[in-house]
C-alpha positions in Angstrom: 31.0 30.1 28.2 28.9 28.9 25.5 28.4 32.8 24.2 31.9 32.7 23.7 32.3 29.7 21.5 28.9 31.2 19.5 30.7 34.4 19.1 33.8 32.7 17.9 31.7 30.4 15.4 29.9 33.6 13.9 33.5 35.4 13.5 34.6 32.1 11.6 31.2 32.0 9.4 31.7 35.7 8.4 35.2 35.3 7.7 34.4 32.4 5.4 31.7 34.4 4.0 34.0 37.6 3.2 36.6 35.3 1.5 33.9 33.9 -1.0 32.4 37.3 -1.5 35.6 39.0 -2.1 36.8 36.0 -4.4 33.2 35.2 -6.3 31.5 38.5 -5.6 28.8 38.6 -3.8 25.8 38.3 -6.2 28.0 35.2 -7.3 27.9 33.6 -3.8 25.0 31.7 -2.5 24.4 30.8 1.3 24.7 27.1 0.3 28.3 28.2 -0.8 29.1 30.0 2.6 27.5 26.7 4.6 29.2 24.1 2.1 32.8 26.2 2.8 32.0 26.3 6.7 31.0 22.5 6.6 27.5 23.1 8.0 23.9 22.6 6.1 22.6 26.0 4.8 19.8 25.6 7.3 22.4 25.9 10.1 24.0 29.3 8.8 20.6 30.8 9.4 21.0 30.3 13.1 23.6 33.1 13.1 22.7 35.7 10.2 19.1 35.8 8.6 20.6 36.2 5.0 23.8 36.9 3.2 22.9 40.5 2.9 23.5 40.5 6.6 26.8 38.7 6.3 27.9 41.1 4.0 26.3 44.4 5.9 28.3 43.5 9.2 31.4 43.1 7.4 31.6 46.3 5.7 29.9 48.2 8.2 32.2 47.0 10.9 35.0 47.7 8.8 34.6 51.1 7.6 33.4 52.0 11.4 37.0 50.9 12.2 38.4 52.7 9.5 36.7 56.1 10.1 37.5 56.0 13.6 41.1 56.0 12.6 40.8 58.5 10.0 39.2 60.9 12.5 41.7 60.2 15.0 44.2 61.2 12.6 42.4 64.3 11.6 41.9 65.6 15.1 45.8 65.1 15.8 48.2 68.0 15.9 50.1 66.8 13.0 50.8 68.9 9.8 48.3 68.6 7.1 50.9 66.6 5.0 51.7 64.3 7.9 48.0 63.7 8.4 47.7 62.7 4.7 50.6 60.2 5.2 49.1 58.8 8.1 45.9 58.4 6.5 47.6 56.6 3.3 49.2 54.5 5.6 45.8 53.6 7.6 44.5 52.6 4.6 47.0 50.4 3.6 47.0 48.8 6.8 43.1 48.3 6.4 44.0 46.4 3.1 46.2 44.1 4.9 43.8 43.7 7.8 40.7 43.7 6.3 41.6 42.3 2.6 38.1 40.7 1.9 36.3 43.6 3.2 37.9 45.9 1.0 37.9 43.5 -1.9 34.1 43.2 -1.2 33.6 47.0 -1.3 35.7 47.6 -4.5 33.9 45.2 -6.6 30.3 45.2 -4.9 29.5 48.7 -3.2 28.0 50.3 -6.3 25.5 47.3 -6.6 25.1 47.1 -3.0 24.1 50.9 -2.6 21.3 50.4 -5.0 19.4 48.7 -2.0 18.1 50.9 1.1 19.9 49.0 3.6 23.1 50.1 1.9 22.6 53.6 1.8 25.3 54.2 4.4 27.9 53.4 1.6 27.1 56.2 -0.5 27.2 58.7 2.7 30.1 57.1 3.5 32.1 57.6 0.1 30.9 61.3 0.4 32.6 61.4 4.0 35.7 59.7 2.5 36.1 62.5 -0.3 35.4 65.1 1.9 38.2 64.1 4.5 40.4 63.2 1.8 40.0 66.5 -0.4 40.2 68.5 3.1 43.6 67.2 3.9 45.0 67.9 0.4 43.7 71.6 0.4 45.1 71.9 3.8 48.5 70.7 2.6 48.4 73.2 -0.1 47.1 76.2 1.9 50.0 75.3 4.4 52.5 75.5 1.3 53.4 71.6 1.8 51.8 70.8 -1.6 52.3 72.7 -4.7 49.5 75.6 -5.2 48.7 74.8 -9.0 47.3 71.3 -8.0 43.7 70.0 -9.0 42.9 69.0 -5.5 40.0 67.0 -7.0 42.1 65.2 -9.6 44.8 64.3 -7.2 42.0 62.9 -4.8 40.9 60.7 -7.4 44.2 59.8 -8.1 45.3 59.0 -4.7 41.6 57.2 -3.9 42.5 54.8 -7.0 46.0 53.8 -6.7 45.6 53.1 -2.9 42.3 51.1 -2.9 42.8 49.3 -6.3 45.8 47.7 -4.3 43.8 45.2 -2.9 43.7 43.4 -6.4 47.4 42.8 -6.2 48.5 43.3 -2.6 48.4 39.9 -0.6 48.8 39.9 3.3 52.0 38.3 4.4 53.5 38.8 1.0 57.1 39.9 0.1 56.4 43.9 1.1 54.3 45.0 4.4 51.5 47.4 4.0 53.4 50.3 5.5 56.5 49.3 3.1 53.7 49.6 0.0 52.5 52.9 1.8 56.1 54.2 2.0 56.5 53.6 -1.5 53.3 55.1 -2.6 54.0 58.2 -0.8 57.4 58.6 -2.3 55.9 58.2 -5.9 53.4 60.7 -5.1 55.5 63.4 -3.3 58.8 62.9 -5.0 57.8 61.6 -8.3 59.5 58.6 -10.3 62.2 60.5 -12.0 65.7 60.6 -10.7 66.8 63.9 -9.4 70.7 63.3 -9.7 
């Protein structure tokens, strides 16, 4: 029974740290800031984590593992390439909704964190992410589901940036759900914004 409460408290502390890292930036958040927000002494935090680096590592690694598990499941499915792309975009917006702090931390601090050996996996996962998304775009072009004249790398950058930068304005529980935002993004991407009437 005590183990369950320890896990719960640990999760609470991670959530508090994640929120602070997302709002203030990793470099601008101290262990004392996290402890103060949690209502504990700084030393008490070390009963759960050995450093703020350990906290951000756990936040990012856990979130990304879950996201890539979803991506892999989508890619392995029998959907068409365009349906897979649709599902990957929707999974990404769902991740922004469910892991808002983690996505914000990645957007704001990944370049800095990746300069440390401990976070080398961020660079590898970035490459894996690019390969997965460009692969789906190329498959959709080859299947005739997307225009043959598209610059796949350019479309990838446009799609990546428009989706993930949404973390800066999207708020979970807001007027639009993550899926509604994804639907609009996909409509703009695939159908444009001009009236066809």
